[in-house]
Backbone as CSV, one residue per row, in Angstrom:
resi,resn,N_x,N_y,N_z,CA_x,CA_y,CA_z,C_x,C_y,C_z
1,MET,15.351,-3.490,22.670,13.989,-3.138,22.339,13.904,-1.806,21.597
2,GLN,14.839,-0.910,21.842,14.769,0.403,21.223,15.026,0.348,19.716
3,ASP,15.559,-0.774,19.228,15.847,-0.902,17.804,14.766,-1.665,17.033
4,LEU,13.683,-2.019,17.695,12.658,-2.829,17.053,12.086,-2.174,15.797
5,PHE,11.972,-0.860,15.806,11.355,-0.138,14.690,12.383,0.623,13.853
6,ASP,13.646,0.305,14.032,14.713,1.001,13.325,14.856,0.472,11.896
7,LEU,14.807,1.382,10.919,14.921,0.985,9.508,16.127,1.609,8.823
8,HIS,17.092,2.051,9.596,18.314,2.584,8.996,18.990,1.491,8.165
9,ASP,19.586,1.891,7.058,20.261,0.995,6.115,19.281,0.139,5.313
10,LYS,17.977,0.445,5.388,16.984,-0.261,4.599,16.521,0.626,3.432
11,VAL,16.185,-0.021,2.330,15.663,0.675,1.146,14.223,0.247,0.938
12,ALA,13.326,1.223,0.854,11.901,0.947,0.695,11.370,1.587,-0.578
13,VAL,10.622,0.824,-1.352,9.918,1.342,-2.530,8.438,1.406,-2.185
14,VAL,7.846,2.586,-2.364,6.427,2.766,-2.066,5.735,3.310,-3.314
15,THR,4.858,2.531,-3.905,4.147,3.005,-5.091,2.964,3.875,-4.663
16,GLY,2.609,4.809,-5.522,1.511,5.718,-5.196,1.770,6.516,-3.943
17,SER,2.988,7.054,-3.825,3.407,7.652,-2.550,3.529,9.172,-2.579
18,THR,2.852,9.839,-3.499,2.913,11.299,-3.523,1.768,11.948,-2.752
19,LYS,0.812,11.153,-2.309,-0.285,11.714,-1.516,-0.993,10.581,-0.772
20,GLY,-1.884,10.963,0.116,-2.728,10.001,0.806,-1.996,8.969,1.644
21,ILE,-2.548,7.772,1.655,-2.012,6.697,2.490,-0.591,6.339,2.086
22,GLY,-0.310,6.289,0.785,1.035,5.951,0.331,2.074,6.939,0.829
23,LYS,1.751,8.216,0.769,2.688,9.234,1.259,2.881,9.102,2.767
24,ALA,1.796,8.877,3.498,1.906,8.731,4.951,2.772,7.531,5.319
25,MET,2.602,6.425,4.607,3.448,5.251,4.870,4.907,5.551,4.550
26,ALA,5.142,6.227,3.434,6.514,6.602,3.072,7.119,7.503,4.136
27,GLU,6.339,8.424,4.656,6.831,9.317,5.709,7.184,8.535,6.966
28,GLY,6.362,7.558,7.312,6.656,6.739,8.480,7.935,5.941,8.316
29,LEU,8.117,5.335,7.141,9.323,4.550,6.875,10.572,5.425,6.890
30,ALA,10.467,6.615,6.305,11.610,7.533,6.270,11.954,8.018,7.678
31,ALA,10.936,8.321,8.478,11.173,8.771,9.850,11.865,7.693,10.674
32,ALA,11.627,6.425,10.311,12.275,5.309,11.014,13.681,5.045,10.488
33,GLY,14.101,5.802,9.458,15.475,5.717,8.983,15.680,5.148,7.603
34,ALA,14.617,4.660,6.956,14.769,4.039,5.638,15.028,5.072,4.554
35,THR,15.732,4.649,3.509,15.791,5.411,2.269,14.558,5.025,1.469
36,VAL,13.738,6.005,1.113,12.440,5.716,0.512,12.396,6.194,-0.937
37,VAL,11.938,5.314,-1.809,11.720,5.667,-3.206,10.273,6.127,-3.347
38,ILE,10.116,7.390,-3.718,8.800,7.976,-3.931,8.419,7.767,-5.389
39,SER,7.249,7.171,-5.611,6.874,6.839,-6.978,5.387,7.054,-7.213
40,SER,5.081,7.715,-8.311,3.724,7.823,-8.840,3.869,8.166,-10.315
41,ARG,2.787,8.429,-10.993,2.879,8.637,-12.438,3.587,9.937,-12.816
42,ARG,3.451,10.979,-12.023,3.970,12.310,-12.388,5.293,12.588,-11.683
43,ASP,6.320,12.849,-12.476,7.647,13.131,-11.924,7.630,14.380,-11.049
44,GLU,6.888,15.396,-11.480,6.850,16.644,-10.711,6.333,16.404,-9.299
45,ALA,5.284,15.591,-9.177,4.729,15.290,-7.859,5.730,14.508,-7.013
46,CYS,6.442,13.577,-7.632,7.464,12.797,-6.913,8.566,13.706,-6.392
47,GLN,9.035,14.597,-7.250,10.119,15.504,-6.862,9.688,16.415,-5.718
48,GLN,8.443,16.844,-5.719,7.943,17.718,-4.664,7.966,17.019,-3.314
49,VAL,7.546,15.761,-3.301,7.553,15.006,-2.047,8.982,14.755,-1.572
50,VAL,9.872,14.426,-2.493,11.280,14.226,-2.125,11.857,15.490,-1.503
51,ALA,11.498,16.647,-2.039,11.975,17.909,-1.486,11.488,18.092,-0.038
52,GLU,10.251,17.698,0.225,9.725,17.773,1.592,10.519,16.873,2.534
53,PHE,10.816,15.656,2.084,11.591,14.727,2.897,12.989,15.287,3.156
54,SER,13.600,15.828,2.117,14.967,16.356,2.239,15.032,17.493,3.239
55,GLU,14.002,18.325,3.269,13.974,19.440,4.228,13.992,18.935,5.663
56,ARG,13.469,17.732,5.882,13.464,17.143,7.229,14.713,16.305,7.493
57,GLY,15.609,16.259,6.521,16.823,15.479,6.682,16.634,14.003,6.424
58,GLU,15.534,13.625,5.766,15.257,12.222,5.465,15.718,11.887,4.059
59,ARG,16.042,10.615,3.830,16.588,10.180,2.548,15.475,9.656,1.644
60,ALA,15.351,10.282,0.473,14.324,9.854,-0.476,14.769,10.191,-1.884
61,VAL,14.326,9.393,-2.843,14.587,9.657,-4.255,13.274,9.513,-5.011
62,ALA,13.186,10.191,-6.144,11.978,10.166,-6.961,12.197,9.308,-8.196
63,ILE,11.332,8.333,-8.390,11.362,7.505,-9.599,9.922,7.325,-10.063
64,PRO,9.469,8.134,-11.022,8.077,8.024,-11.473,7.800,6.699,-12.160
65,CYS,6.531,6.257,-12.076,6.169,4.971,-12.661,4.650,4.855,-12.764
66,ASN,4.178,4.388,-13.891,2.780,3.995,-14.042,2.723,2.489,-13.810
67,VAL,2.114,2.075,-12.719,2.189,0.676,-12.307,1.465,-0.275,-13.248
68,SER,0.672,0.248,-14.168,-0.046,-0.619,-15.099,0.822,-1.091,-16.259
69,HIS,2.069,-0.601,-16.311,2.975,-0.966,-17.398,4.180,-1.715,-16.825
70,ARG,4.335,-2.969,-17.218,5.411,-3.781,-16.658,6.789,-3.194,-16.946
71,ASP,6.972,-2.604,-18.143,8.284,-2.049,-18.459,8.634,-0.900,-17.514
72,GLN,7.634,-0.138,-17.082,7.903,0.943,-16.140,8.194,0.400,-14.741
73,LEU,7.550,-0.699,-14.380,7.866,-1.339,-13.099,9.291,-1.881,-13.111
74,GLU,9.694,-2.455,-14.223,11.068,-2.946,-14.350,12.062,-1.796,-14.209
75,HIS,11.738,-0.655,-14.819,12.599,0.522,-14.689,12.647,0.987,-13.233
76,LEU,11.491,0.984,-12.554,11.442,1.389,-11.147,12.374,0.536,-10.297
77,VAL,12.318,-0.764,-10.486,13.150,-1.673,-9.695,14.627,-1.523,-10.062
78,ASP,14.928,-1.486,-11.351,16.327,-1.376,-11.784,16.941,-0.052,-11.334
79,GLU,16.182,1.029,-11.460,16.698,2.346,-11.088,16.872,2.459,-9.577
80,THR,15.975,1.828,-8.827,16.135,1.808,-7.369,17.427,1.108,-6.979
81,ARG,17.683,-0.043,-7.589,18.919,-0.768,-7.277,20.147,0.058,-7.645
82,ARG,20.075,0.753,-8.787,21.222,1.541,-9.240,21.487,2.723,-8.319
83,ARG,20.443,3.372,-7.872,20.596,4.603,-7.099,20.649,4.377,-5.587
84,CYS,20.009,3.320,-5.121,19.875,3.139,-3.670,20.428,1.825,-3.144
85,GLY,20.477,0.808,-4.001,20.911,-0.504,-3.562,19.760,-1.489,-3.555
86,PRO,19.962,-2.679,-3.007,18.926,-3.716,-2.996,17.668,-3.261,-2.265
87,ILE,16.535,-3.761,-2.691,15.253,-3.383,-2.107,14.938,-4.298,-0.923
88,ASP,14.782,-3.691,0.245,14.469,-4.443,1.458,12.977,-4.460,1.752
89,ILE,12.294,-3.376,1.363,10.884,-3.200,1.711,10.136,-2.773,0.448
90,LEU,9.048,-3.456,0.159,8.206,-3.088,-0.975,6.796,-2.832,-0.470
91,VAL,6.275,-1.642,-0.753,4.901,-1.304,-0.390,4.109,-1.094,-1.673
92,CYS,3.185,-1.994,-1.950,2.335,-1.907,-3.145,1.065,-1.164,-2.768
93,ASN,1.087,0.136,-2.943,-0.030,0.975,-2.530,-0.845,1.513,-3.695
94,ALA,-0.213,1.749,-4.838,-0.920,2.359,-5.962,-2.109,1.512,-6.390
95,GLY,-3.205,2.176,-6.669,-4.400,1.478,-7.109,-5.350,2.438,-7.803
96,VAL,-6.358,1.883,-8.462,-7.316,2.710,-9.187,-8.735,2.225,-8.918
97,ASN,-9.687,3.117,-9.133,-11.091,2.747,-9.128,-11.851,3.718,-10.036
98,PRO,-11.888,3.427,-11.329,-12.513,4.337,-12.283,-14.031,4.223,-12.364
99,PHE,-14.642,3.362,-11.528,-16.090,3.166,-11.636,-16.739,3.088,-10.265
100,HIS,-17.876,3.762,-10.112,-18.635,3.767,-8.863,-20.093,3.530,-9.221
101,GLY,-20.607,2.348,-8.907,-21.981,2.037,-9.267,-22.237,0.541,-9.250
102,SER,-23.342,0.128,-9.853,-23.746,-1.271,-9.857,-22.756,-2.139,-10.638
103,SER,-22.554,-3.354,-10.142,-21.699,-4.312,-10.850,-22.267,-4.675,-12.221
104,LEU,-23.564,-4.471,-12.416,-24.171,-4.752,-13.703,-23.805,-3.719,-14.759
105,ASP,-23.344,-2.561,-14.309,-23.085,-1.460,-15.234,-21.603,-1.198,-15.498
106,ILE,-20.710,-1.869,-14.786,-19.289,-1.568,-14.942,-18.806,-1.994,-16.334
107,PRO,-18.186,-1.096,-17.087,-17.673,-1.462,-18.418,-16.501,-2.440,-18.309
108,ASP,-16.338,-3.265,-19.306,-15.212,-4.201,-19.317,-13.885,-3.466,-19.190
109,THR,-13.783,-2.322,-19.838,-12.516,-1.567,-19.794,-12.190,-1.120,-18.384
110,ALA,-13.209,-0.687,-17.627,-12.981,-0.256,-16.248,-12.599,-1.441,-15.365
111,PHE,-13.293,-2.575,-15.535,-12.988,-3.768,-14.737,-11.560,-4.241,-14.997
112,GLU,-11.181,-4.266,-16.275,-9.831,-4.695,-16.638,-8.780,-3.742,-16.086
113,LYS,-9.065,-2.444,-16.101,-8.125,-1.459,-15.569,-7.927,-1.649,-14.071
114,ILE,-9.024,-1.916,-13.364,-8.949,-2.144,-11.920,-8.090,-3.365,-11.610
115,MET,-8.342,-4.463,-12.296,-7.617,-5.696,-12.009,-6.135,-5.585,-12.380
116,LYS,-5.849,-4.877,-13.452,-4.458,-4.746,-13.872,-3.660,-3.928,-12.867
117,ALA,-4.206,-2.785,-12.456,-3.469,-1.914,-11.538,-3.456,-2.445,-10.113
118,ASN,-4.563,-3.036,-9.679,-4.704,-3.403,-8.275,-4.241,-4.808,-7.934
119,VAL,-4.180,-5.700,-8.941,-3.778,-7.080,-8.673,-2.548,-7.483,-9.491
120,GLN,-2.616,-7.293,-10.797,-1.498,-7.732,-11.629,-0.238,-6.937,-11.359
121,SER,-0.368,-5.639,-11.134,0.812,-4.821,-10.859,1.574,-5.275,-9.611
122,PRO,0.897,-5.462,-8.447,1.623,-6.000,-7.291,2.240,-7.366,-7.564
123,HIS,1.527,-8.202,-8.331,2.066,-9.508,-8.718,3.361,-9.342,-9.510
124,TRP,3.354,-8.436,-10.491,4.555,-8.167,-11.279,5.697,-7.676,-10.386
125,LEU,5.389,-6.713,-9.514,6.440,-6.157,-8.661,7.065,-7.224,-7.772
126,CYS,6.245,-8.101,-7.241,6.776,-9.177,-6.410,7.662,-10.113,-7.222
127,GLN,7.272,-10.395,-8.454,8.123,-11.216,-9.312,9.484,-10.561,-9.528
128,LEU,9.512,-9.241,-9.582,10.755,-8.519,-9.833,11.631,-8.393,-8.591
129,VAL,11.013,-8.355,-7.421,11.753,-8.031,-6.191,12.067,-9.266,-5.344
130,ILE,11.182,-10.250,-5.329,11.379,-11.391,-4.433,12.676,-12.162,-4.692
131,PRO,13.115,-12.360,-5.955,14.355,-13.132,-6.144,15.549,-12.589,-5.362
132,GLU,15.732,-11.269,-5.332,16.871,-10.730,-4.587,16.644,-10.840,-3.079
133,MET,15.398,-10.768,-2.642,15.106,-10.967,-1.226,15.413,-12.406,-0.816
134,ARG,15.138,-13.350,-1.708,15.436,-14.758,-1.422,16.941,-14.965,-1.269
135,GLU,17.702,-14.305,-2.101,19.153,-14.448,-2.020,19.684,-13.961,-0.676
136,ARG,19.097,-12.882,-0.162,19.533,-12.318,1.123,18.829,-12.975,2.309
137,ARG,17.768,-13.762,2.003,16.936,-14.357,3.041,16.388,-13.291,3.989
138,ASP,15.859,-12.233,3.390,15.265,-11.170,4.192,14.466,-10.238,3.275
139,GLY,13.306,-9.834,3.731,12.510,-8.889,2.960,11.127,-8.732,3.549
140,ALA,10.546,-7.566,3.337,9.196,-7.290,3.820,8.382,-6.680,2.687
141,ILE,7.231,-7.262,2.408,6.328,-6.766,1.376,4.998,-6.418,2.035
142,ILE,4.496,-5.239,1.718,3.222,-4.768,2.281,2.277,-4.431,1.138
143,MET,1.146,-5.101,1.107,0.096,-4.788,0.150,-0.908,-3.852,0.817
144,VAL,-1.366,-2.858,0.100,-2.385,-1.968,0.653,-3.700,-2.287,-0.044
145,ALA,-4.615,-2.873,0.711,-5.905,-3.274,0.163,-6.979,-2.313,0.659
146,SER,-8.055,-2.842,1.199,-9.179,-2.050,1.680,-10.118,-2.988,2.401
147,ILE,-10.875,-2.466,3.367,-11.883,-3.318,3.999,-12.977,-3.663,2.993
148,GLY,-12.966,-2.993,1.838,-13.872,-3.390,0.763,-13.628,-4.810,0.303
149,GLY,-12.429,-5.328,0.538,-12.114,-6.704,0.194,-12.614,-7.697,1.219
150,ILE,-13.141,-7.203,2.338,-13.656,-8.054,3.411,-15.182,-8.025,3.437
151,ARG,-15.745,-6.864,3.103,-17.189,-6.656,3.154,-17.784,-6.615,1.752
152,GLY,-19.059,-6.918,1.655,-19.747,-6.766,0.378,-19.975,-5.295,0.069
153,SER,-20.147,-4.979,-1.202,-20.351,-3.595,-1.611,-21.396,-3.523,-2.721
154,THR,-22.257,-2.518,-2.664,-23.263,-2.332,-3.700,-22.793,-1.401,-4.814
155,LYS,-21.696,-0.653,-4.571,-21.261,0.337,-5.553,-19.785,0.251,-5.915
156,LEU,-19.040,-0.598,-5.214,-17.603,-0.714,-5.462,-17.228,-2.167,-5.753
157,GLY,-18.084,-2.851,-6.522,-17.903,-4.281,-6.722,-16.579,-4.680,-7.327
158,GLY,-16.180,-4.050,-8.432,-14.920,-4.391,-9.074,-13.732,-4.073,-8.189
159,TYR,-13.745,-2.907,-7.571,-12.666,-2.494,-6.670,-12.554,-3.449,-5.486
160,ALA,-13.702,-3.778,-4.875,-13.696,-4.686,-3.729,-13.167,-6.062,-4.117
161,ALA,-13.554,-6.549,-5.292,-13.066,-7.848,-5.750,-11.552,-7.837,-5.931
162,SER,-11.036,-6.733,-6.437,-9.584,-6.645,-6.638,-8.843,-6.658,-5.305
163,LYS,-9.429,-6.027,-4.288,-8.766,-5.972,-2.986,-8.845,-7.315,-2.268
164,ALA,-9.928,-8.056,-2.493,-10.003,-9.416,-1.950,-8.946,-10.296,-2.602
165,ALA,-8.755,-10.121,-3.908,-7.719,-10.879,-4.613,-6.337,-10.532,-4.072
166,LEU,-6.125,-9.271,-3.729,-4.832,-8.847,-3.193,-4.558,-9.508,-1.842
167,MET,-5.595,-9.669,-1.050,-5.441,-10.362,0.233,-5.034,-11.821,0.022
168,GLN,-5.610,-12.466,-0.984,-5.238,-13.852,-1.268,-3.829,-13.929,-1.843
169,LEU,-3.463,-12.982,-2.682,-2.091,-12.925,-3.193,-1.112,-12.831,-2.033
170,THR,-1.466,-12.028,-1.036,-0.636,-11.896,0.164,-0.436,-13.245,0.842
171,ARG,-1.524,-13.974,1.032,-1.421,-15.283,1.704,-0.598,-16.270,0.883
172,ASN,-0.800,-16.256,-0.431,-0.045,-17.173,-1.291,1.450,-16.912,-1.201
173,LEU,1.830,-15.637,-1.340,3.254,-15.292,-1.328,3.882,-15.533,0.045
174,ALA,3.129,-15.247,1.092,3.651,-15.473,2.443,3.912,-16.949,2.679
175,THR,3.026,-17.787,2.174,3.182,-19.233,2.332,4.366,-19.756,1.527
176,GLU,4.474,-19.285,0.289,5.526,-19.794,-0.588,6.917,-19.328,-0.177
177,PHE,7.027,-18.086,0.261,8.358,-17.524,0.488,8.689,-17.284,1.959
178,GLY,7.799,-17.728,2.848,8.121,-17.674,4.271,9.400,-18.430,4.615
179,PRO,9.644,-19.609,4.023,10.899,-20.320,4.315,12.147,-19.539,3.920
180,ASP,11.993,-18.520,3.083,13.117,-17.665,2.709,13.186,-16.403,3.567
181,ASN,12.399,-16.393,4.659,12.359,-15.258,5.584,11.845,-13.983,4.914
182,ILE,10.911,-14.143,3.972,10.257,-12.992,3.349,8.856,-12.901,3.937
183,ARG,8.563,-11.758,4.515,7.265,-11.531,5.148,6.372,-10.749,4.191
184,VAL,5.167,-11.223,3.998,4.206,-10.558,3.112,2.911,-10.349,3.886
185,ASN,2.518,-9.101,4.033,1.309,-8.775,4.776,0.480,-7.746,4.027
186,CYS,-0.744,-7.603,4.461,-1.701,-6.728,3.797,-2.322,-5.780,4.821
187,VAL,-2.409,-4.511,4.481,-3.085,-3.519,5.305,-4.406,-3.172,4.619
188,ALA,-5.493,-3.243,5.349,-6.812,-2.952,4.790,-7.408,-1.739,5.497
189,PRO,-7.202,-0.554,4.945,-7.770,0.642,5.577,-9.283,0.695,5.422
190,GLY,-9.917,1.366,6.368,-11.324,1.695,6.234,-11.457,2.979,5.427
191,LEU,-12.511,3.730,5.688,-12.736,4.967,4.946,-11.813,6.052,5.476
192,VAL,-10.796,6.373,4.681,-9.795,7.366,5.048,-10.014,8.620,4.202
193,LYS,-9.829,9.772,4.803,-10.101,11.040,4.115,-8.944,11.393,3.171
194,THR,-8.925,10.722,2.040,-7.932,10.967,0.993,-8.640,11.469,-0.258
195,ASP,-7.847,11.994,-1.191,-8.419,12.403,-2.478,-9.050,11.216,-3.183
196,PHE,-8.432,10.053,-3.055,-8.912,8.843,-3.723,-10.337,8.496,-3.299
197,ALA,-10.634,8.695,-2.004,-11.946,8.319,-1.466,-12.870,9.519,-1.283
198,ARG,-12.530,10.636,-1.910,-13.288,11.867,-1.693,-14.776,11.712,-2.008
199,VAL,-15.101,10.971,-3.062,-16.498,10.797,-3.446,-17.314,10.139,-2.336
200,LEU,-16.646,9.406,-1.456,-17.329,8.734,-0.348,-17.420,9.627,0.876
201,TRP,-16.283,10.145,1.346,-16.328,10.874,2.620,-16.881,12.289,2.501
202,GLU,-16.976,12.822,1.289,-17.595,14.136,1.126,-19.116,14.044,0.985
203,ASP,-19.637,12.833,0.918,-21.086,12.621,0.926,-21.548,12.703,2.386
204,PRO,-22.260,13.765,2.782,-22.610,13.964,4.197,-23.363,12.792,4.810
205,GLU,-24.327,12.244,4.069,-25.119,11.151,4.607,-24.285,9.898,4.791
206,LEU,-23.509,9.558,3.771,-22.654,8.373,3.860,-21.620,8.529,4.967
207,SER,-21.009,9.699,5.034,-19.978,9.951,6.044,-20.552,9.842,7.456
208,ALA,-21.715,10.439,7.673,-22.328,10.396,8.999,-22.686,8.963,9.392
209,THR,-23.199,8.188,8.421,-23.540,6.798,8.695,-22.303,5.993,9.059
210,ARG,-21.221,6.175,8.292,-19.994,5.435,8.575,-19.423,5.793,9.936
211,ILE,-19.427,7.071,10.285,-18.910,7.489,11.597,-19.726,6.853,12.716
212,ALA,-21.039,6.825,12.545,-21.901,6.239,13.566,-21.670,4.740,13.713
213,GLU,-21.270,4.072,12.637,-21.013,2.625,12.658,-19.620,2.272,13.167
214,THR,-18.769,3.262,13.312,-17.367,3.041,13.668,-17.160,3.215,15.170
215,PRO,-16.650,2.207,15.868,-16.447,2.325,17.306,-15.647,3.547,17.732
216,LEU,-14.646,3.954,16.968,-13.853,5.130,17.336,-14.500,6.436,16.894
217,ARG,-15.652,6.331,16.236,-16.499,7.474,15.914,-15.803,8.573,15.106
218,ARG,-14.989,8.162,14.163,-14.406,9.122,13.224,-13.935,8.386,11.986
219,LEU,-13.748,9.141,10.907,-13.122,8.586,9.718,-11.621,8.598,9.900
220,GLY,-10.928,7.848,9.073,-9.483,7.774,9.191,-8.772,8.951,8.535
221,GLU,-7.568,9.204,9.008,-6.642,10.143,8.378,-5.472,9.317,7.833
222,SER,-4.828,9.826,6.812,-3.734,9.064,6.195,-2.687,8.624,7.204
223,VAL,-2.370,9.496,8.156,-1.331,9.187,9.135,-1.695,7.971,9.989
224,ASP,-2.989,7.646,10.073,-3.396,6.478,10.852,-2.842,5.178,10.283
225,CYS,-2.426,5.208,9.022,-1.899,4.010,8.365,-0.369,3.963,8.349
226,ALA,0.284,4.981,8.888,1.750,5.043,8.822,2.416,4.048,9.769
227,GLY,1.922,3.979,10.992,2.570,3.151,12.002,2.554,1.666,11.679
228,ILE,1.448,1.183,11.107,1.373,-0.242,10.789,2.385,-0.607,9.717
229,ALA,2.676,0.333,8.804,3.687,0.065,7.774,5.065,-0.082,8.404
230,VAL,5.372,0.780,9.357,6.673,0.689,10.040,6.776,-0.620,10.811
231,TYR,5.715,-0.988,11.485,5.720,-2.260,12.223,5.982,-3.435,11.299
232,LEU,5.244,-3.517,10.200,5.367,-4.666,9.302,6.706,-4.699,8.587
233,ALA,7.332,-3.543,8.394,8.605,-3.478,7.679,9.813,-3.711,8.578
234,SER,9.635,-3.599,9.879,10.765,-3.591,10.805,10.909,-4.904,11.573
235,ARG,11.925,-4.953,12.417,12.167,-6.115,13.275,10.957,-6.388,14.170
236,ALA,10.197,-5.355,14.489,9.023,-5.527,15.348,8.024,-6.492,14.732
237,GLY,7.971,-6.535,13.412,7.024,-7.417,12.736,7.646,-8.666,12.152
238,ALA,8.782,-9.072,12.690,9.551,-10.164,12.097,8.856,-11.523,12.148
239,TRP,7.837,-11.675,12.986,7.132,-12.959,13.059,5.665,-12.799,12.658
240,THR,5.412,-11.796,11.848,4.064,-11.553,11.339,4.091,-11.695,9.825
241,THR,3.339,-12.626,9.303,3.288,-12.782,7.846,1.951,-13.392,7.421
242,GLY,1.547,-13.079,6.199,0.330,-13.615,5.632,-0.953,-13.003,6.178
243,GLN,-0.821,-11.920,6.927,-1.974,-11.352,7.606,-2.574,-10.170,6.846
244,THR,-3.879,-10.021,6.964,-4.564,-8.809,6.528,-5.004,-8.072,7.787
245,ILE,-4.443,-6.891,7.985,-4.715,-6.113,9.194,-5.605,-4.934,8.830
246,ALA,-6.815,-4.925,9.381,-7.747,-3.832,9.128,-7.385,-2.636,10.006
247,VAL,-7.193,-1.495,9.372,-6.955,-0.238,10.080,-8.172,0.632,9.756
248,ASP,-9.199,0.506,10.581,-10.511,1.017,10.179,-11.337,1.595,11.312
249,GLY,-10.706,1.868,12.440,-11.458,2.412,13.576,-12.404,1.409,14.196
250,GLY,-12.304,0.160,13.773,-13.128,-0.897,14.348,-14.407,-1.200,13.592
251,VAL,-14.602,-0.575,12.431,-15.891,-0.725,11.745,-16.187,-2.168,11.340
252,THR,-15.166,-2.947,10.996,-15.423,-4.321,10.534,-15.764,-5.282,11.660
253,ILE,-15.576,-4.868,12.909,-15.909,-5.776,14.017,-17.186,-5.340,14.735
254,ALA,-17.732,-4.206,14.337,-18.910,-3.673,15.025,-20.195,-4.319,14.527
255,GLY,-21.082,-4.656,15.438,-22.395,-5.178,15.057,-23.349,-4.050,14.715
256,ASN,-24.498,-4.396,14.202,-25.506,-3.381,13.874,-26.231,-2.896,15.117
């Protein structure tokens, strides 16, 4: 039982892992023993996080990547294999939301950017990584969505639609590749106090309303999402696949 969460000898790629939820998940995986590839658009930010991991004696490498470009995703995967070995764990965390407002007002360019980064990019990464997982008959893929993909939204329509699509992508891949012992799951955080969601949680009225609606009576912190990543990536989660797990303080189950 003591080895259920052990990730030694595993290689994990985490996109968007220089801050927020992605960084917290990467920290959890590294603490469990995995070699973690830190990736975001800026090399300097990646190197800084790797330095933090190294100071703690954890294994990490920096490979910058803009997930909206397939050639950069191919480089991320190829360079990971060259420097670290086969990829055992893939965490698709990077995402964008360039628009906040009515669905009637969202520009086509913003909608297309959201869908490309939040849906097509994870799809591309899975196409690149799943074949080697099939050969080994082992692998864990974690999609990071949002409870916005479960609930309706008046101001985050495009973003919420992309996260709902990511949940369905999770179910499709889990169904297709479950016979190859590849587990695909989705984590749907609630309102977490990250830079990405700053426009929401720094709004006093919105924040107070959300806290009051949440059974645990607080907003999330990035570290609240770390443990579920370790569970889904490790032996502990070996019989869990195709699931969307809300990490939201209970807000999605609370009545009015």
